[in-house]
N, C-alpha and C positions, 0 to 999 in steps of 0.2 A: 550607765550609762546612759547621753542623750539618746533620742528616739530618733533622730536625721542618720546616727551613728550608725546603727542597730539593721538602722534600713541600708544602709549604704552597706555594711558587709553582708545581709542576706542578699542584696540584690550582686554583690562583688563572686559569694561564693554561688548564685545561678548561673550568673555566667558562667564564670568557669565551672561547673559543674555539663551548664552545654555546650563548651569548647572540646570539652573531652569527651563530650555522646558522641559529638559530629564527629572530629575524631576518629573515633573507632570507627565509628560507620562507615569514613571515608573509607578506613582503611580491608573493610572484612567487603565496599562493593570493588575495590582496587583488585584483595585478589580472589571474587570469584570472576571479572572480567578477565583477569593472568589467564584466570581458572580455561576459562569457555574458548579467550580467543586459543591454546596453546593445542585444548583437541581440533576446535576446526583451522590450528595448520597442520598439526596432524592427516588431519583428512584432505585437506587441496594444497597443502607448500604453501599457500600463503604467509605472509608475515603480516604482522599487524601491531601498531608501536600507535600509542598517544599521549599528549599531553600531560591531563588529567585528568581522577574520576569524581564525582562525590553523590554526595544522598543526603535532602532536605528529612531530618528529623522526624518533623510534626506531617510532612505529607507522604515522605518516604518516593520520592519523584530520585530521581537517579541522572545525572548527567554528566556526558562524556564527550573531551573539548579536546579538540585535533589530533581527529582518527586519521591515518594514512596509513594503506593497504599498497603493501608489491609483495611480487609474483616471487617463484620459487628460488628465483634468480640476485634477488634486492633488486631489482627495479619498477620506480612504483607506478604502481599501476591509478590511482586517485584515492580522494582528500577529501576530509569533512569536518568544516566547524565545529559544528554542535549535535548531537544524539541526544535529546528529552526523553525519557521513557516514567510514564505516569500510568501509575494506581494496578501494579504487574504484581501478581502473589503468588507468591513460590509454592506456597503451601495450597494452592484450590483456585480453582478455574476463578477468576479476574469478574467481576459483574465487569465493570469499566476498566479496557487499557488503549495506551494510547501512544502512538513512538512519531514523534519530531526529528527531521533531518533538513538543517538549514547548511548551507554554501557545498554540498556536493559538488565537486570539479575534476574535471578526467585532465590528469597527466599530459606532460608532453608528449611522454613514448608513446601511449593510447593514442594520440591525437596524427600522431608520424606516422603508426601502423592504420590507421584508419582512413585516409586520406581523400578516399572516395566515396566517405559522408559528408552531408550537408556540415559546411566549416560553423555556422552559427548553434550548431545542435552543438561541436563537439567543443567551442571555447564558451558556451553556457556555465551561466552558476543555477544550481540545481534545489528548488525546496519541498521534503517531501512530507508529508504528515497519512498516519492513517492511525483509525480506532475501531476499538469493537464494542459493542456493547451486549451485557447480555443478560439476562431475566431469566435465570433456575427456576421459579413458579410457573411460567406460560413457556421456557421452550424459545423465546420472541429474544434473537438478535439483532444486533445491526452493522454492517464493516459502513467504513466509510474513507477513501481515499482521495486525497487528493496531491498534484502535483505539478509545480508550475520552475517550468525556465524562463529566465525571469529575461523581459526583455523581449519573448518572444509567443509563450504562448503556458495554456491553464488547462490541466486535463481533473477534472470530477467523476466519481465514481461512489454511488448509494446505494447498497441493499438491505433489503431487509428479508430475515427467514422464519418459516415458522416451526416447531419440532426441533429445533436444533442442539437440545439436551445432548442426545445420543453422538453427534457427533466431537460435541466442547466435549465429552468425558473421554471418548478414547483418544479423544487428540491429548490431552492433560496427560491419559495414563501411557499413552508414545512418548512424549515427553518428559517424567519420571520414570520412565524406565532408561530413555538413552541419555538420564542425569545420572543416573545410578551406577550402568554398565554397557561395553557393546553390545547391540541386539546382535546376535548369531542369525542366518542368515533367511533358517527356517519361521523365526522371531518374526522377521520383518517381514515375511511375505504373510503372519496372522494379523499384523497391526496393519497391513495396508489392506487386507480381504473386507475386517472388522471398519476400517475408515470407507470403506467402497458400500457396503452395505449403509453406515448412518448419514450419507449422502444420500443413498437414495429411499430419505425417510423423511430430507425434509423438504417444506414445504415454501418454494416461494411467497412473499408477500408482495414484491418493489422494488422494481431496481431501475435506477435513472444515470444519464453519463452522458456529460455535458465540454465540450471544446471550444475552448473561449481564445480568442485572439489577448492577446496582452504585450503590443509591440508592434513586431518585425512579422508574423506568424502568416500574411498577405504574401509578404516580399519573402518568403525562403520560402512556400507553397510557387509563388511563381524563379521562381531563378532557380527549383527543380523542375520544372516545367519546359523549361529553358532547353536544363543540361539531359533532358527528356525530345529534346529537340520538336517541341509541343509550344505556339502561343493559346490565348488564351482561348479563341475559337476553337480552333481545331480542336481542345480539351474539353472542351462545351458539348462538342460534338457527339468525341466518341467515347464521352461520357453518360449521354443521350442513349447509342446505341447497345452502351451497356446494362443500363437500367430499365430499357425496355424488354429487357430476356429474364433482368430478375427478376425474383419470389417473392414481390412488396408490394402494398398496395399503391393506389396512384396518392393518396398526401403524403406517404413517407417518399417517394420518389422526386417530388417534388419540395421535400425539405432539401434530400442532398442533393439536389438543383442547384437552391437557394445556398447554401453556403458553398459550394461550388465557383458561384457567380462572385457573392461578396466576401467569404474568408473571413468571418469576423464572428461564429456563432453557430455549432453544429450542437442541437440538444434531443437527447432517443428517452424514453418512457413507456415503464412495462409497469403496468398494474394484473397480478395476478387474480382465479379464482380463490376464496380464501380457505385457508386448509390442504390446494390439492398436491396433493405428491410429486417429485421430478417422476418418479415411473408412471404417475397417470396422467400427468399435461403431458409426459412422452408421445404414451399410448394415440390421445385427442390430437396433438398439432402431429402426429402420422399420417392419421384417420383426414385432415383439415388438408396434406399435401397437395397443389396442385390452386389452393382457393384463400391467395395470399389477402382477399378483402375478408374474409370468412376468420382467418390464424387472428389474422391483426385484432377483430375483435375480443376473441377471444385473449385473449393477452393485453389488450386495453393498449397496444401499440401506436406512438405518437411517435412522431419526427419533425423538429423544427432548425431550420436553417437561414441565415441573414445573412 
């Protein structure tokens, strides 16, 4: 038999094997989703449906397309074009997990029930992404979240933590317990206590928050001022009076005012002392109550706007 024929047959066998494996994995994902949605429906009464789901056999990424959620009466609430889950590992704490949500939109029924909300926000298409990186050896973790209302605004959140192992472990323990069976009230209370204790051991490292104009944010804010019966000058005067009473350092007040005037970007950053847990940080913050400039120094607080 010629080598070219052997290579062709081998390639064909590999392709068939891959297709069969991919089909099997997709079925497992579909079965798992059906189970999870059934549990969620039982707890909330919501109805879930989706067009298809698949998993990449090489990198483990899970993709769900065309998800729709309806209330118990079957009235549509919202829909999502695509959900991508990256890095999730069911049997251990993942070193990196990411969820990307594309094309979140509210249904007409929800919009009709919320006519007092800004129409631009109700009509917007939203993209959302969140990721959690974790190093088991050091206890370091980093949580990032990004939300974009297309054509309106974007929100970015980035937080670093040390000593996060206790919280990661109890969260994983809680997840496994919920997957295995329904927790009793007593077990739920015990888990909640463990979570609180683990959170108290966290050592916040840094935090960054950013709000940015992605098109019509200024127009949206101006419209809301008009609804409240305010023009720009009146709003600025009111904000100035409120900031004068706020326990913020002068630089932070100036940053907030700059954003109120420009409506383009507002950013906040905090950098905390190394390995200071939440309890110790709270105690020091209480000692500096009424001293906003000193508290800002402790937190390395920076607020900028434009």
